[in-house]
C-alpha positions in Angstrom: 84.9 205.4 172.0 84.1 207.5 175.1 80.7 208.3 176.5 80.1 212.0 176.6 77.8 213.8 179.1 75.2 214.7 176.3 75.1 211.0 175.3 74.5 210.0 178.9 71.7 212.5 179.2 69.9 211.3 176.0 70.3 207.6 177.0 69.0 208.4 180.6 66.0 210.4 179.0 65.1 207.5 176.7 65.2 204.9 179.6 63.1 207.2 181.9 60.6 207.7 179.1 60.4 203.9 178.3 60.0 203.0 182.0 57.3 205.6 182.4 55.4 204.3 179.3 55.9 200.7 180.4 54.6 201.3 184.1 51.9 203.9 183.4 50.0 202.7 180.3 46.7 203.9 181.7 47.7 207.5 181.3 47.8 207.0 177.5 45.1 204.4 177.0 41.9 205.4 175.4 39.1 205.5 177.9 36.4 202.8 177.3 32.9 203.4 178.3 31.6 200.9 180.7 28.3 199.3 179.6 25.4 198.7 181.9 22.2 196.9 181.9 19.4 199.2 183.1 16.4 197.2 184.3 13.1 199.2 184.4 9.8 197.7 185.9 6.6 199.6 185.7 8.6 202.7 184.6 10.8 202.6 187.7 14.4 201.7 187.6 14.8 198.4 189.4 18.5 197.7 188.9 21.6 198.7 187.0 24.0 195.9 186.4 27.5 196.2 184.8 28.0 193.9 181.8 31.6 193.2 182.9 30.4 191.3 186.0 28.2 188.2 185.8 24.9 188.6 187.9 21.3 187.4 188.1 18.5 189.8 189.0 15.1 188.6 189.9 12.6 191.4 189.1 10.0 189.8 191.4 7.3 190.0 188.6 8.1 186.8 186.9 11.2 188.1 185.1 14.8 187.0 185.8 17.5 189.0 184.1 20.9 187.4 183.6 24.3 189.1 182.9 27.0 186.7 181.7 29.9 187.0 179.4 29.4 190.7 178.7 25.8 190.3 177.5 22.5 190.5 179.1 19.3 188.4 178.6 16.0 187.5 180.1 16.6 184.0 181.3 13.1 183.4 182.8 9.6 185.0 182.2 6.2 183.8 183.1 4.6 185.8 180.1 2.6 183.7 177.5 4.7 184.2 174.4 8.1 184.5 176.1 9.4 186.7 173.3 11.7 188.4 175.8 13.4 185.1 176.6 13.7 184.1 172.9 15.3 187.4 172.1 18.5 186.0 173.5 21.4 187.9 174.9 22.4 191.5 173.8 25.6 193.4 174.2 25.5 196.3 172.2 25.0 199.9 173.5 21.3 200.8 172.8 20.0 197.3 172.5 16.7 196.6 174.3 14.8 193.6 175.6 11.0 194.3 176.3 8.5 192.1 178.3 5.2 193.9 177.7 3.0 191.6 179.8 5.4 192.0 182.8 6.1 195.7 182.0 9.7 195.2 182.1 12.4 196.8 179.9 16.1 195.9 179.9 18.3 198.6 178.1 22.0 198.7 177.5 23.4 202.2 178.3 26.9 203.4 178.9 27.9 204.6 182.4 27.7 208.2 181.2 24.1 207.7 180.0 22.8 206.0 183.1 20.5 208.1 185.3 21.2 206.1 188.3 24.1 207.2 190.6 24.8 203.7 192.1 25.0 200.2 190.8 23.1 197.3 192.4 
């Protein structure tokens, strides 16, 4: 069986398309939103931490916020009830941890929702 010009063009097109899809998957991947932990103290944004990077942030008011394993939690607080610490880690968009005595709010938002231009 002899290879015709048309067959060679079809085979070449299939190989080029397969190589393109193999080496450029980001072009066809669904864009995932990046989740951020927005930390507010006394109504002012103190920090915005990405959930995909482990970090520890000291709010300097007795509250320490920890990002670990894609979730955020209040790891330390000097408030009397420590409800914010007992809340445990949260990772869903819209989840909130509040420490009323220390006037601290930790809220999970997407990068599109964040009011801050930079990330601390």
